[in-house]
N, C-alpha and C positions, 0 to 999 in steps of 0.2 A: 448615478446610483451605483451601489456596491455590486460587484460582479456576481456574488452569490446570495443576493438578498432574496429572502423567502425560501431558501433551500434548507433542507434537513439532511445532515450527513452523519454517517457512522464511519470512523476511522480506527482500524485495529492497530495494535502495537503502538499506541499514541502517547504513552507516558514519557518517552524520551526519544532521542535520535531523529530520524526523518519523520516519523509519525507525529511527534511533537511539533515539528517544523510545519507540517501540513495542517495540523489543527489550529495553530496560531494564525497562519495566513487565512484559513477558511473563516475564522472569527473576525479577522480584520476586513474580510470581503463580505461580511453580513450574514454568514450562514449560522445556523444553530447546530452545534456539533456534539455527538456522543462519542466520547473517547473510551476505548477499551484497551485493556492490558491485564496481565497477571499481577503486575506490581501495583498493588492497591494503594500503598502509601504515596508513591510518586504520582500516580494517576490522579488521586483525589486532591493533592496539593496543586498539581498543574491545572486541574479543571477550576479549582477556586481561583487560581491566578487569572485564568482567562475570563471569568465572570459568569453572569447569569445565563448567557447563551451556550454554555458548555456544561455537559453532565458526564461524569465518569461512571462506568459500569465495569466491574471486574469481570474478565472473561477468559476462558480457555477456548481459543479459537478452533480446537479440534472437537469440541462438544456440541452436538446438534441442539441439546437442551440449552446451553449457554447462548447459542445464536438466537434461539426462539425468544429467550429472556431479553436479550439486548434489543431486538426489534420491538418487542412489547414495550420496553421502557422508553425507547425513542418515540414511539407513537404516543405514549401516555404524556410525555413531557412536551414534545414539539409538534406532533402530528406525523403523517405518513413520510416515509424516508424517500428522498429524491437523489441522494448521493451515497455510494458506498466506495470507500477506499480500502482495498484488501492489502494492507501494508505489512502486517506481522509476518516475520520469517526468521529463520536461523541458518547458519552455515557451520559445518564441521570441516575443519582443514585436515583431513586424513586421506590417505591413499585408498584405493579400492581394496587392497589386501588387508589394510588395517581396520577398516570400517566394519563394524559388526552389523548383523541383520537387525538387531534392536535399534542401533543408531540410525541405520538407513531408514527404517520405518518411521522413526520419530521425525526425521527430516521431511519425509513424504507427507506425514500427517499435518505438520505445521505449515509447510510451504505450498502444499498442493491440495490436500483434502480441505483444509480451512477455507480456501478460495472457492471450491465447489460449494461447501456448506453456506458460506457467506452469500453467494449469488442465489442459490436455491432458496434461502430464507428471506432474503430482502426483495426479490422480484415481486412477490405478491403485494408488498407494501408500496413499491413503486407503481404497480398497476393501479392501486387505489388512487395514487397521486396523479395518474395520467401520463407517466413517464419518468425518466431519470437518467443518471450516468453512473456507470460502474467503472472504477479505475483500479486495475490489478497491477500491483507493483511486482514486476519481474526483475530482470537484471540484464546487463550486457552479456552475462552468461546464460541467458535465455536465447542468445543469437550465436554465440561462440563458446568454445569449450572452456571448462574450468574445473573446479573440484567435483568429485563424484558426489552424487546426492543433491548438492546444491544446483549444479548445472542441469541435471535430469529434471528436477522439479521446476526450475525456472523456464525451461523449454516447455514443460507441461502447462504452466500458467499461460504462456503465449498461445498454445493450442486451445485451451479452455476458453480464453478470451475470444478467439475467432468463432468457435462453436456457439458460444453464448450470444455473441453479437448477431449472428444470423437468426438464431431463435427469438431474440428479443427485439429485433427490428419492428416486428409487428405490434409490439407493446409500446413503442415510442421510447425504449430504453436503449442507450448507447453503451458499448463495452469496449474499452480500449486498454492496452498495456503500456506501462512505462518502464524503460530499460536503463536504470542508472549505471554509471561506471563507478569509479573510485570516489566515494563521498566522504568528506571530513566529519564523520560522526565520532562520538566518544570511543566506540569500539575500535574504529580504524586508526585513530590518531593517539592511542594510549602509548605510554612511554616505551614499551617493549616492541612496538611496531612502527613507531614514528619515523625512525631512520630509513626503514625499508620503504615505507610509503613515499617519503621524500625522494628516494632514489628512483622508485618506479615512476614518479610523476614526470621525470625527465623524458620518459618515453611516450608520454601523452602528447598528441599534436598541440594541444593548447598549453602544455608545459605546467599544469597545475591540476590538483584534485578539485572537485566541485564542492561548494557549500551546500548544505541541506536545502537552503532557500531556493537554490537554482532548480532543484528537483520539484520543490513545492510550486514554483511558478508554472511548471508544465502540468502538474496535477490540478491546480486551480483552473488553468485554461480548459483542460478536458472536462472538469466538473461543471464548467460554466456553459451558458448558451452560446458562447462564442464558438464552441466546437460542435455546433448542432449538426454538421454533416459528416463528422468523423466517427466511424465505429468500425470495430474489427481490425484496428491498426496498431502497429508498434510506434512508440515515440521515444527516441533514444536521447539520453542526456549523459554522454560519455566523453565529451571533449575531443572526439574524433578517433577514439581508440579502435572501434570496430570498422572504421573506414580504411584502416591500413591494410 
């Protein structure tokens, strides 16, 4: 039997990159998936490619109204939600002195507030289903320092995960965070950064960057019943970077 058979999932930021990889694996494992993103053209095309068990809903993850709409559409199409993957996020590579308050607040809204809104909105649907699994995508920079704004919010995701896990345990809802290292997404391996990434990979204990599918494998595990006794924990996919 497929590992996610009978599950209904919402995955944010799923039109491309790691989110798309997660959605593809979820479909392969038998889940019904609602993909959300601001990029409607890519999202609709990708959902069509995935087939009848995929539904795209355009979403601004910082909007409480959009979250309510996404959950309503998921329940209407597939039934109560049993999996939430808070994947959407951004990074701004600027120093603290260069970062404006507006830029900083935007990072906080997308990387941190969206995770709060997602959990708050989806938990009642999971209660109707009798339980579920929330997977919050943080980063290795939720464990060690990195860019201002990005690091702060990814640490916050880690903390929110633990707080929510304790509260949701009584509902049969597990909440865990995943902490990827350097992943070969289109944003990371574009021409102007490719050489720098290849050079950096020499310092990774496993001597390479990860493929999106390697993170998806961890997300599938946490979403599945195989991880039935794991909650409030960090799962690291970084090739050994934070072990140094």
